[in-house]
C-alpha positions as CSV (number, residue, x, y, z in Angstrom):
1,X,101.9,100.8,81.4
2,X,100.4,99.8,84.7
3,X,99.2,103.0,86.4
4,X,97.9,103.9,89.8
5,X,95.8,107.1,89.8
6,X,94.8,108.5,93.2
7,X,91.6,110.6,93.5
8,X,90.3,109.3,90.2
9,X,86.7,109.6,91.1
10,X,87.0,113.3,91.4
11,X,86.6,116.0,88.7
12,X,90.0,116.2,87.1
13,X,91.0,112.6,88.0
14,X,87.9,111.1,86.3
15,X,88.4,113.2,83.2
16,X,92.0,112.2,83.1
17,X,91.2,108.4,83.3
18,X,88.8,108.8,80.5
19,X,91.3,110.8,78.5
20,X,94.2,108.4,79.1
21,X,92.3,105.2,78.3
22,X,90.9,106.9,75.2
23,X,94.5,107.4,73.9
24,X,96.2,104.3,75.5
25,X,93.5,101.7,75.7
26,X,95.9,98.8,76.4
27,X,97.3,100.5,79.6
28,X,96.0,99.2,83.0
29,X,94.6,101.8,85.4
30,X,93.8,101.3,89.1
31,X,91.8,104.2,90.6
32,X,92.3,104.6,94.3
33,X,89.7,106.9,95.9
34,X,88.2,107.1,99.3
35,X,85.0,108.6,98.0
36,X,84.7,111.7,100.1
37,X,82.0,114.3,99.3
38,X,83.7,115.2,96.0
39,X,84.4,111.6,94.8
40,X,81.6,110.2,92.7
41,X,81.7,106.9,90.7
42,X,79.0,108.2,88.4
43,X,81.9,110.2,86.9
44,X,83.2,106.9,85.5
45,X,80.1,104.8,85.0
46,X,81.0,104.4,81.3
47,X,84.2,102.6,82.3
48,X,82.8,100.1,84.8
49,X,83.0,97.2,82.4
50,X,86.4,98.1,80.9
51,X,88.8,95.3,81.7
52,X,91.7,97.6,81.9
53,X,90.2,99.8,84.6
54,X,89.7,98.9,88.3
55,X,88.3,100.9,91.1
56,X,89.5,100.4,94.7
57,X,87.9,102.3,97.6
58,X,90.6,103.3,100.0
59,X,92.4,106.1,101.8
60,X,95.8,107.3,100.5
61,X,96.8,107.6,104.2
62,X,96.4,103.9,104.7
63,X,100.0,102.8,104.4
64,X,99.4,99.0,104.3
65,X,96.7,99.4,101.5
66,X,98.9,101.8,99.5
67,X,102.0,99.6,99.7
68,X,100.0,96.6,98.4
69,X,98.4,98.5,95.6
70,X,101.6,100.1,94.2
71,X,103.5,96.9,93.8
72,X,104.2,96.3,90.1
73,X,103.1,99.8,89.0
74,X,105.1,101.7,86.4
75,X,103.6,105.1,87.3
76,X,101.7,106.9,90.0
77,X,99.7,110.0,89.1
78,X,98.6,111.7,92.3
79,X,95.4,113.7,91.9
80,X,93.8,113.0,95.3
81,X,93.5,116.1,97.4
82,X,91.1,118.1,99.5
83,X,90.7,121.2,97.4
84,X,87.9,123.5,98.4
85,X,89.3,126.7,99.9
86,X,86.1,127.6,101.9
87,X,86.1,124.1,103.5
88,X,89.8,124.5,104.5
89,X,89.0,127.8,106.2
90,X,86.2,126.2,108.3
91,X,88.4,123.1,109.2
92,X,91.9,122.5,108.0
93,X,92.3,119.0,109.5
94,X,91.2,116.9,106.6
95,X,93.5,119.0,104.3
96,X,96.6,118.3,106.4
97,X,95.7,114.6,106.7
98,X,95.0,114.1,103.0
99,X,97.2,116.6,101.2
100,X,100.3,116.3,103.4
101,X,100.2,112.9,105.2
102,X,98.5,111.1,102.3
103,X,101.2,112.4,99.9
104,X,104.0,111.2,102.3
105,X,102.4,107.7,102.4
106,X,102.3,107.6,98.6
107,X,105.9,108.8,98.3
108,X,107.2,106.2,100.8
109,X,105.3,103.5,99.0
110,X,106.8,104.6,95.6
111,X,110.3,104.8,97.2
112,X,110.0,101.4,98.9
113,X,108.7,99.5,95.8
114,X,111.4,100.1,93.2
115,X,111.3,103.9,93.0
116,X,108.1,104.2,91.0
117,X,107.8,107.1,88.6
118,X,105.6,109.7,90.5
119,X,103.7,112.7,89.0
120,X,102.2,115.1,91.5
121,X,99.2,117.3,90.6
122,X,99.4,120.7,92.3
123,X,97.8,124.2,92.0
124,X,98.7,127.8,91.2
125,X,97.4,128.7,94.7
126,X,100.7,127.7,96.3
127,X,102.3,130.8,94.9
128,X,100.0,133.2,96.7
129,X,98.3,136.2,95.2
130,X,99.2,138.5,92.3
131,X,98.6,142.2,92.0
132,X,96.6,143.3,88.9
133,X,99.8,144.2,87.0
134,X,102.2,141.6,88.4
135,X,103.9,139.1,86.1
136,X,102.2,135.7,86.0
137,X,103.5,132.8,88.2
138,X,106.2,130.6,86.8
139,X,108.2,127.6,88.0
140,X,110.6,129.9,89.9
141,X,108.0,132.0,91.7
142,X,108.5,131.7,95.5
143,X,105.8,129.9,97.4
144,X,103.5,132.1,99.4
145,X,100.3,130.2,100.3
146,X,97.5,132.2,101.9
147,X,94.8,129.6,102.8
148,X,95.0,126.3,104.7
149,X,94.3,124.6,101.4
150,X,97.1,126.2,99.5
151,X,99.5,125.8,102.5
152,X,98.7,122.0,102.5
153,X,99.4,121.8,98.8
154,X,102.6,123.7,99.2
155,X,103.7,121.3,101.9
156,X,103.0,118.3,99.6
157,X,104.9,119.9,96.7
158,X,107.9,120.4,99.0
159,X,107.7,116.8,100.1
160,X,107.7,115.5,96.6
161,X,110.8,117.6,95.7
162,X,112.5,116.4,98.9
163,X,112.0,112.7,97.9
164,X,113.6,113.5,94.6
165,X,116.6,115.1,96.2
166,X,117.0,112.8,99.1
167,X,115.8,109.5,97.7
168,X,116.3,110.0,94.0
169,X,112.6,109.2,93.5
170,X,111.7,110.0,89.8
171,X,109.2,112.8,90.2
172,X,107.6,115.6,88.3
173,X,105.1,118.2,89.4
174,X,102.5,120.3,87.6
175,X,101.0,123.4,89.0
176,X,97.8,124.3,87.1
177,X,95.3,127.2,87.0
178,X,91.6,126.8,87.6
179,X,90.0,123.9,85.7
180,X,86.5,123.8,84.4
181,X,84.5,121.2,82.4
182,X,82.1,118.2,82.9
183,X,81.8,116.3,86.1
184,X,83.1,119.2,88.3
185,X,81.6,119.2,91.8
186,X,78.9,121.8,92.0
187,X,80.3,123.8,94.8
188,X,83.0,125.2,92.5
189,X,82.1,128.5,90.9
190,X,81.3,127.5,87.3
191,X,79.2,124.4,88.0
192,X,77.6,126.1,91.0
193,X,76.5,129.1,88.8
194,X,75.4,126.9,85.9
195,X,73.3,124.5,88.1
196,X,71.8,127.4,90.2
197,X,70.7,129.1,87.0
198,X,69.3,125.8,85.6
199,X,67.3,125.7,88.8
200,X,66.3,129.4,88.5
201,X,68.3,130.3,91.6
202,X,70.6,133.3,92.0
203,X,74.4,133.0,91.8
204,X,76.5,134.2,94.8
205,X,79.4,136.5,93.9
206,X,82.0,137.2,96.5
207,X,82.5,140.9,97.3
208,X,82.2,142.9,94.0
209,X,83.5,140.1,91.9
210,X,86.9,141.7,91.3
211,X,89.1,138.6,91.9
212,X,90.8,137.3,88.8
213,X,91.4,133.7,87.8
214,X,93.0,132.0,84.9
215,X,90.7,129.3,83.4
216,X,91.8,126.1,81.6
217,X,89.5,123.4,80.1
218,X,90.0,120.1,81.9
219,X,91.2,118.1,78.9
220,X,93.8,120.8,78.1
221,X,95.1,120.2,81.6
222,X,95.0,116.4,81.0
223,X,97.0,116.9,77.7
224,X,99.6,118.9,79.7
225,X,99.9,116.1,82.3
226,X,100.3,113.6,79.5
227,X,103.0,115.7,77.9
228,X,104.9,115.9,81.2
229,X,104.7,112.1,81.7
230,X,105.9,111.4,78.2
231,X,108.5,114.2,77.7
232,X,109.1,115.9,81.1
233,X,112.4,116.0,82.8
234,X,112.6,114.1,86.0
235,X,112.8,116.4,89.0
236,X,111.2,119.3,87.2
237,X,108.0,121.4,87.7
238,X,105.8,122.6,84.9
239,X,103.2,125.3,85.1
240,X,100.0,124.8,83.1
241,X,97.8,127.7,82.3
242,X,94.8,128.5,80.2
243,X,95.6,132.1,79.0
244,X,92.0,133.0,80.1
245,X,92.2,135.6,82.8
246,X,88.8,136.9,83.9
247,X,87.4,138.6,87.0
248,X,84.7,136.6,88.8
249,X,82.2,139.2,87.7
250,X,83.3,138.9,84.0
251,X,83.0,135.2,84.3
252,X,79.5,135.5,85.9
253,X,78.3,137.8,83.2
254,X,79.6,135.4,80.5
255,X,77.7,132.5,82.1
256,X,74.5,134.7,82.4
257,X,74.8,135.7,78.7
258,X,75.3,132.1,77.5
259,X,72.4,130.9,79.6
260,X,70.1,133.8,78.5
261,X,69.8,135.1,82.1
262,X,69.9,138.7,83.3
263,X,72.0,140.4,86.0
264,X,69.1,140.3,88.4
265,X,70.2,136.7,89.0
266,X,73.4,137.9,90.7
267,X,73.6,138.1,94.5
268,X,76.6,139.8,96.0
269,X,77.7,138.1,99.3
270,X,80.4,138.8,101.9
271,X,83.9,138.2,100.6
272,X,85.9,135.1,101.6
273,X,88.5,135.6,104.3
274,X,92.0,136.1,102.8
275,X,90.6,136.0,99.3
276,X,93.5,136.1,96.9
277,X,93.1,138.8,94.3
278,X,94.6,137.2,91.2
279,X,96.2,134.0,89.8
280,X,97.8,133.7,86.4
281,X,100.2,131.1,85.0
282,X,103.1,131.5,82.6
283,X,103.3,128.3,80.7
284,X,106.2,129.1,78.4
285,X,108.4,126.4,79.9
286,X,105.8,123.7,79.1
287,X,105.3,125.1,75.6
288,X,109.1,125.3,74.9
289,X,110.1,122.0,76.5
290,X,107.0,119.8,75.9
291,X,105.3,121.4,72.9
292,X,102.2,121.9,75.0
293,X,99.7,124.8,75.1
294,X,96.0,125.1,75.8
295,X,93.8,124.5,72.8
296,X,90.2,125.2,73.9
297,X,88.7,128.6,73.4
298,X,87.2,129.7,76.7
299,X,83.7,130.6,75.3
300,X,83.6,127.3,73.4
301,X,84.7,125.4,76.4
302,X,82.1,127.2,78.6
303,X,79.4,126.4,76.0
304,X,80.4,122.7,76.1
305,X,80.3,122.8,79.9
306,X,76.9,124.4,80.1
307,X,75.6,121.9,77.6
308,X,76.9,119.0,79.7
309,X,75.2,120.2,82.9
310,X,72.0,120.7,81.0
311,X,72.2,117.2,79.6
312,X,73.2,115.6,82.9
313,X,70.8,117.1,85.4
314,X,70.3,113.9,87.4
315,X,74.1,113.8,88.0
316,X,74.2,117.2,89.7
317,X,70.8,117.0,91.4
318,X,71.9,113.8,93.1
319,X,75.0,115.5,94.4
320,X,73.2,118.6,95.6
321,X,70.6,116.4,97.4
322,X,73.4,114.2,98.9
323,X,71.8,111.0,97.5
324,X,75.0,109.8,95.8
325,X,76.9,109.8,99.1
326,X,74.3,107.5,100.8
327,X,74.5,105.1,97.9
328,X,78.3,104.7,98.0
329,X,78.3,104.4,101.8
330,X,76.0,101.4,101.5
331,X,77.5,99.7,98.4
332,X,81.3,100.2,98.7
333,X,83.6,99.2,101.5
334,X,87.4,99.4,101.9
335,X,89.4,96.7,100.2
């Protein structure tokens, strides 16, 4: 296949490109990424000389660029998104431009160029917040976004479905729980805590650490996306979860334990405004219809993740210093 992947220089997108080309080495992949703060071509350095992979620096909101790139594509997999909740609370503008308007531009390009198969990557956060004893989210859970980030993703999900119903665009959507693994930008909780501890710095825990998240190893997520592309029913949504619900404090203590650090390294900080209590995903539909379920034991996945950050300290130190952004500003221009 000839595939366009948006946001492929980010955490999940870069892992997906590596995963896909590992399984389908004869497929052609174009990676379209504007290289915002979370996009980093170091994530794909090992693929630079792969003849079946091409990087294009560009904005998914640039309609002319997008229309040119999608011509002749068999599949679009849309990872590109502004995704950090705290940043959306400070300024929601980029989230609306990228997550809503950028998605519209991609959908129009797919529609106008032969109705290209379109898979949209979304999040569990569009469903809102669960109580401690509530049933997990599933594909029929009403949307109830509670942050500017999740509201922008909810809007993009609705747009994707609207293009299916209105224009018969062949789409699928996946809503996934929190990912973790290598190459994750170190402002997210797991890489932030790992890299802080490697630098002998304290880890900031919101409130009392009572918020609950469901964690999935990134390549389990990628396998779920692959299953949807290969076996999913057009027009359908699939929830992908990790079956690993932990409070943030439980997660923190597990990281401390695996890194041989004590609880004196925890610093409790003021809670995030509108902080959702709990997310959890019911993935029975994906298991029944696609034969997919997560494979990675959480502790083993966390050990692998810690080991990766230990072995790749120059990668995250360049990010925390901002050096990687200066390099790409100088060496890559829009095409």
